[in-house]
C-alpha angles and dihedrals in degrees: 000000000000089000089063096050117105116256093255093060090044091052089052104037110023139122110001118079113183121198129222113322090357119132111282093214116061105266127225107249098199099186132118094206146026134224122245128192096214142023087232096060093046089049088059089058092051090048088052088241092116123047101212132115121272106154129011093233089070103026142352130182094240096045090042089058092050093048094049092052090051090052088047096050093047095044093244130142095233146346144203128212121218138192093256145358089257090053090052092053093044095051092044091056097039090051091072107014129066139165110316094029132104140212135201112230132181113241095222096074134120111295092238092054090046092056089043089055098041099033116026098030090045088055085051092055096255114130116217117203107203119202142178105254091218087068116114124259089253093048093051092046089051090058095056124099134204090259093051108128105182150351119238133195143145123251087222112014122236114256103347090064092219123155117227122225102249091190095053092046092048094051090052091052091049095049093049092039091230129125125268112229119197130190102211098174098121094044103035122189092287089071105025137019106204094185090061089053101055104279121128104193124036121194130190145191091221084187085083127053096343089064089027096184105073091243106114140031119227148131140208137206115200116199111213093197087216101111128091103229094175093078098109094262100087111047091160088072099040108035122074116282105225090197088062099042096268098313115169108210094203092044096042105032103028113190092010093057097112096050092042094053089045091055097037096046114020103030089043091053103032104034101214091164128161116225115249088244093057092048087051090055093045091052093046091050093048091060088076100036099111091052096048095045091056091050093044089054095044090048095047092052091051090048092044094054089043092053093042088061097042115112092218093054119092097190144347129205120196122139090220091070115096092228097050115112091235098047094105091051090048091051090051102044103020106041092149094058143309095251126246106288125094134158132221142167129229115225105254095051130238096344090051091048091053091052089050093052094044090054096055119110110176096028109070132216104229138146094248140081137194107041134118092267117076117239143163140214140182104229097196093062097033127021096019096035094115092060125098120240089258095051089048086055091050092050093049094244115142122197092246095047116130117194109214115195101195112214130203095264120120107284091221089066090045090053094048091053091049090048095055090043090052091051090057091054095055 
């Protein structure tokens, strides 16, 4: 029944179901461990025969409810929460790729993900083949190798705010018989359902719109349960796991093989676990996700149109604008709104942009994005600071770019703040 509810109902009601006289609101279970009556019963948990909590590094009642809600809203079979969005991306890749393997990754991804892929993964022996998402299907296919294990992209790129072509990425995935992993952080399930568009795994920085209030770090991986892991390319999911008495994740857990392996192996061994309190905050924030995403998208479009017509603005990029190069893709894949992030440049370049940012009073300069409060950032000197000039170009980050995360305030107040800041830049 819950699978048939609309997302708005799922966000508010799922996935915590108290019994008689229990708390109506999801409680914080602030405990590292859980009591069992017999050794035999606890042994079943360690053997993956019983799905109950035994240690919070692996599972926790508060986190479990949040994970189930995320899977429900995305239309997946299971989910695992992590300590951050970077942790989610890391575990999603390491769950299927090892030294000697390669992955395909869109160049227009978050700067932290870019350096993770091209730095840390390179040190681990995993080759990352970075490509322009505007390349044709044939050109992307030509980049793949026999050891390529996935194709990765962001629904809405950070900070380029480009929209990926799900149809093309999905076609590449099918041709190569590899999973399509999508970072859906900026869109969320309220605006886009990647699993319905050909994706197999969805990752999140839930620190952003899911939490929505800049209070807690967290990440999520959602398993679509819609990829055939028994195709000869992913022996780690098929062959017996000696650390769990020979369990085969595909044989024993079916559609939930990916997420079960991720929890049983990687989370167990690496411990990228969210605190119960953070899971509580993520769940609480997600209850108003649908309302906030609607307002974020409305406000962003208003601000994009305002900036587009401002004499001190050299350019504006927002996929909701009709003249934007990604407008048709946004219409196709984001019909409910193009989210709340846009980019623009102030005439006069990087220095003029800094003066503008320094003059803002209502809109804050913070190293964050995608919450209820409006904020700005200059990516080239902050989030993408470690990238070379060539890498900045590949990511679509210009020196004068200002990333504007539009909150849910009144747009008249936001415009007034921008106007006084522009005046000080003249």
